[in-house]
N, C-alpha and C positions, 0 to 999 in steps of 0.2 A: 427353415434354416436359422434363423436368427433365435427361434424359440428354444431350439436344441442346445444353441450355444449358452444361452441363459440358464439352462437346466445344468450343463456341465459346469459353468461359473458357480451356480448355487451349490453343487456338490462339492465343490473344491472348497468353498469358503466354509461348507458346514463341517467338512472333515478337518480343515485346519483349526477350527474352533473347539471340536470335540477333542482333538489332540491337545490343544491349550489346555483344555477344562481338564482333561486326564491328568497331564503333567503337574498340574498347579494343585490339583486334590489329591491325587494318590501316591505320585513318586516319593514326595517327603514323608510319607508314613512308611514306605518300603524301604527309604533309606533308613530310618529310625530303626526299623525291625533289623536290618542288615547289621547295623552298629551294636544293638543288643545282642545279636548271635556272635558277634566278633568278641564282645566284652566276656561273654558267657565261656566262649572257647578258651579265651585266654586265661580265664579263672580257672578252667579244668585244667589247662596245662600246667600252670603254677602249682595247684594242688598236687597233680602227679609227681613233679619235679622236687616237691617237697617231701613227699612221701619217699621217693626214691633215696633223697639225701640223707633221710633217717635211717636208712638200713646200716646195721653194723659195719658191713663191708667198705661202703663208702665212706662212714665216719672215719674208720680205721685209715682207710687210704689218704683222706683229707689230713689227718693227724701225721700220717708218714711224710706226705709233702711238705707240710709246715716244718716238719723236723729237718727234711732235706735243706730247705732253704735256711735255716738257721745255721746249720752247719757251714754250708756254702759262704754265707755272710761271716762266720768266723774264720774260714779259711782265707777270705780276702782282707780281713782285718788284720791277720797274721802276716799276709803277705807285704802289706804296708810297712809293717814296724821292720825295723832295721837289726832285729835281734837274729842273729846266727843259729843260735840253738833252737829258737822257734821255728825257723825256716827248716832245719833239718828234720825237725819232730813232724813238722807239717807234711814232707814229702813222704815220711814213714807212713803216716796215718792215712794219705790219699792211697798209697799202694794196697793198705790193708782194706780200704773202702772199696776198692775196684775189685 
């Protein structure tokens, strides 16, 4: 009975040591491989985004959005002024734009 108990204890010690050895030696390399894969995927995603952004439709859409923001900034600037003629013209321009 004591012999069986010693055998079971020895097996548990060996199992724990082998697990420790595996974690110490192999897991860092697995983590490094995963990091490399993540970097590669990020590179591919960024490349795809750049390719899409270079298309003519996206470029013109970006220019259109920039133009709209400039117009909105202009309208806000005019609203801050106290000039009544500019405010009347602004209201007319907004109706045409909509």
